[in-house]
N, C-alpha and C positions, 0 to 999 in steps of 0.2 A: 709697616714694622721692620725694623733691622735685624739682621741674625749676627749673633753674637762670634765674634772670630775666636776659634780654639786653638790655642798652640800645641803644636806634636812636640816642642823640646821636653816636656816632661817624662813622655813616654821612651821619648829617645835614650834621657838619660837616666831613668829605672833598667833599660834595656843594658845599658852600660853598667852601671851600677851592680846589675844583678849578676851579670857575668863575670864583671871584674872580681867581685866578691870572690865568686866558687873558685876564680884561678888563683887569687891570692889566698884562700886558705889551701888551695892545693901545694901551692910552692912553700908554705910555712910548716905544710907537714901536718894541719890540723885534721884534712881528707887524707887518707891514705894514697899513696902514690898509684895503687891500681882501680882509684876511681878517677884517674884522667878521661875514662870514656863519657863521662858525665859532664865533661865540659863542652867537648865537640858537639854536641846538641843542641846546647845551649847556646854557644857561640853561633852556631849555623841560624838557629831560629830566632831568637831574643837578640841576642850582641849584634849579630851580621845583617838578617834581612829586616827585622825591625829599625833596625838603625838607619839604612840605605834609604827605605821607605819613610821615615821620619826625614831625611835629609833632602827628599824630594818634597815632602810637603812643605820644609822651610823654606826652598827654592820658589814653590808658589806662591809662598807668603811673602815674598822679597826678602828674606833675610840670607844674604851671601855667607855669614859666618855661620847661623845654621847648617847651610847647605853644606859647605865644605864640612864642616867639624862632624856632623852625623854620617855623611855619604863616608868620608874616609875612613873614623873608626869603624863604621860597620863593614866596610871591607877589610880593616885590618882582622876584625874577628872571621871574616869569613877566609881573609888569608891563613889565619893560624888553623882554622878548623882543615881545611886542604891541606895545609903542611901536615898537619897529625893525621890524616886520612892517609894521604899520600906514601908519609914514612912508614904506617903500618902495615900497608901494601906492600913495601918495598921499591916503589916506583922512584922515591929520592931519599936520599941521606940527609937529614937536618946537621950538618956539622955545626958544633957551638960557635965557632969563629962566624961563621956564615950568619946564625942566626942571632948573635950577639950586634954583629953590624947593621942587619936590619934593622933593632929595636934601637940601635943611636941612631938610625936614619929617621925611624919613629919619632925619636925623642928631639931631632932636630926638628921636623913638621910640628910636635907640639909645643916648640916654643916657640917660634913665630905665631901658633893661634894663642898663646897665651897672651904675646904680647897685644894681639888684635883684642881678648878676652877681656881686657884693661877696661873697655867701653861698656862692656856688661854690667855686670854686679861683682861685687865681692866674692861671694861663693861660687860664680862659675869661674872666676878669676883662680880661686884656689883649687879648683877641680883641676884646669889645665895646669898651675903649678906644680900640683904634687903630680900628676900624669907625667909631665917633662921629666921630673927628677926621678920619678920612678923607672920610665923606659931608658933613660941614663944607665941606673944604676944595676937594673935588670941585664942590660947591653953589655956592660961591663963585667958583671958576672958570670955570664955564658962565654964571654972572650977569654977571663981568665981563669974560668973553671974554680973559682973560689966560693964554695959554699956559703961563709957567711956572707958576703955581698949579695948573694941571689935570693937570700934570707932576707937581708935589708930592703933588698927591691920588692919584695914578696909584702913586707909591712907597708913600705909606702903604696904599694898599689892598695892593698887594704882601707888607708887612709883616704886614698883618691876615690874610692869605692864608697865612703863614710860620706865624702864631702857630696857626691853625685847623689848618694839616695835623699840626703837633706836639699841638696838644691831642688830634686824633683820632688820631694814631700811639701816643699815651702810654695811653689807655684801651684800647685795641686791643692792644697789647703786655702791658700789666698785665694786662687780663683773660686774656689767652691763657695768660701765666705763672702766674697765681694769687696774684701778688703785686708790690709796685711796683717795677717795673724802671726808669720814666722818672717822674721826678717834676711834678705837676701844680701843687704849692703849697698852701700852707693859704689856706682863706676867711678874710675878715676878722674878726675877733672883736668879739663886743661883750659 
């Protein structure tokens, strides 16, 4: 009797999607500014720790792409949480230009992950495309201090979260039903 291989990816996508949704709603002003404290525990537990674990499960399954993606974005959420904690304690000062520069570097990383994602499926590629744009726009918003740019970045991050929610949902539904119920789109052919 063979054991069915379980994909950890939809768990990592859900963790990413939920944390990104909450943060983007905060940036967009849908959640009040004083509710920033709800992002930190979510980012630590679900966005951070769970995604890092998913990354390691992906490595065990032999997926370099999944390992690098989930481990890195899990580390991003851990970094963002620690930055918020250390800033609130007065240990560090999160200067907008420095934070914006870090976001641009995450944009660079996401750009090359987007290129690699072109061999996965259309839905996953869209997640990385939107995330790349969101990091760049949010980084520019922090560096320039332009509120409208930051809001645009928050909106693009929300679109990214929606795509990640769908990606996770489609994998779970399709696996549960044992057939394609929700399409993910085809990978780019060479």
